[in-house]
N, C-alpha and C positions, 0 to 999 in steps of 0.2 A: 347855361349856354351864353346868356347875355353877359354874365360876369366874365366868362372866358374871352368873349369878343372884346369887351372893354379892356381887360387886362392885356390882351394882344395888341390893341391899339396904343395903349400907354407904353408898352414895351417897345413897340415900333417907333413911337415918338422919341423915346429915350435913346434908341439906337441911332436915329438921325442926329440928335443933339450930340451924343458922344462921338459919332463918326466925324462930324464937323469939328468938334473940339479937338479930336486927335489929329485931324488933318491940318489944323491951323495953329492951335495953341501948344500942342505937344510936340510938333515937328522939330522944334529947336531945343526941346528939353529932354527928349528921350533918345537913346541910341537907336540906330536903325533896327536892331534886333528887338528892342523893347517896343518900338512903334509897330513892328510887324506883329508882335503878340497882341498888342492892343487892337490892331485892325482885325486880327483873327477873332477876337472876342466880339467886336461889332458885327462882323460878317456872320458868325454863327448865330448871334442874336437875331439878325435880320432873317436868315434862313428859317429859323425855328418860329419866329413870329408869323411869317407867311404860312408855315405849316399849321400853326395854331389857328389862324384865321380860316384856313381851308377846312380843317377838321370840324370846326364849329359851325361852318356854313354848309357842310355836306349833309344833305337831307336823309341819306340812307342810314346814317348812324343814329343810334338811340342816344338820349341825353346821358345815360349812364356810360356809354362807350366814349362819347365826347368828353365827359368829365374825367374819365380815367386817363385817356390819352393826354388831355390838357394838363392834368396834375403833373405828369412826368415831364412834359415839355416846359411848363412854367418853372417848376422846381429846377429842372436841368439848366434852363437859361440863367436863372438867378445864381445858381452855384457855379456853373462853368464860366459864363461871361462876367458875372458879378465878382468872382474871386480875382479874375485878371484885372478888372477895374480897380479893385481894392489895392492890389499890388502896385499899379502904376499911378493911380490918382491920389491915394491916401498913404502911399508908401508903407503899406502893411508888409512885413517881411514874408517872402514866399515860403520860407522854412516853417513859419507858424501856421500857414493854411495850405500846405502842400497837398493835402488829401482832398481838398474841396473841389478843385478843378477836375480831376479825373472822376470824382463821384458825380459831378454835374454831367460830364460826358457820358457816363454809364446811364444816367437817367434819360438823357436825350436818345441814346440808343434804344432803351426800353420803350420810349415813346414811339419811335419808328417801328420797332418790333410789334407793338400793339396795333399800330396802324396797318401793318402788313397782315397781321392775324385777323383783324376785323374785315379787311378786304377779302382775304382768303376764305373766311367763313361764308361770305356772300357768294363767292364763285362756286364753292362746293354745294351750296343750297340749290343753285340754279343748275 
């Protein structure tokens, strides 16, 4: 759990840094469409970092549940947002990693699904 919270904090810090970098340094270097994609990566990273922090602070989840959800969220963030960062910051051709972004998106969806499932389990119990 502490590892998940630490990872979430670091990913949040990176999102702030990349968001500022995108808003200032990349504004004149990227097309408006490319900048919009970069901003989407930052926004999705922020949303999922907040979810990651919430999951790991929620006291009704077991550590096993927290770790399972966190695994999907962290991996999803790294693949989804990370692949977009690679394309625009390191100029990795999108054609060479085309499958990574949607795979990251699927993992984020699974993380949300596990969250819903774990909440639903508790509602049914009560």
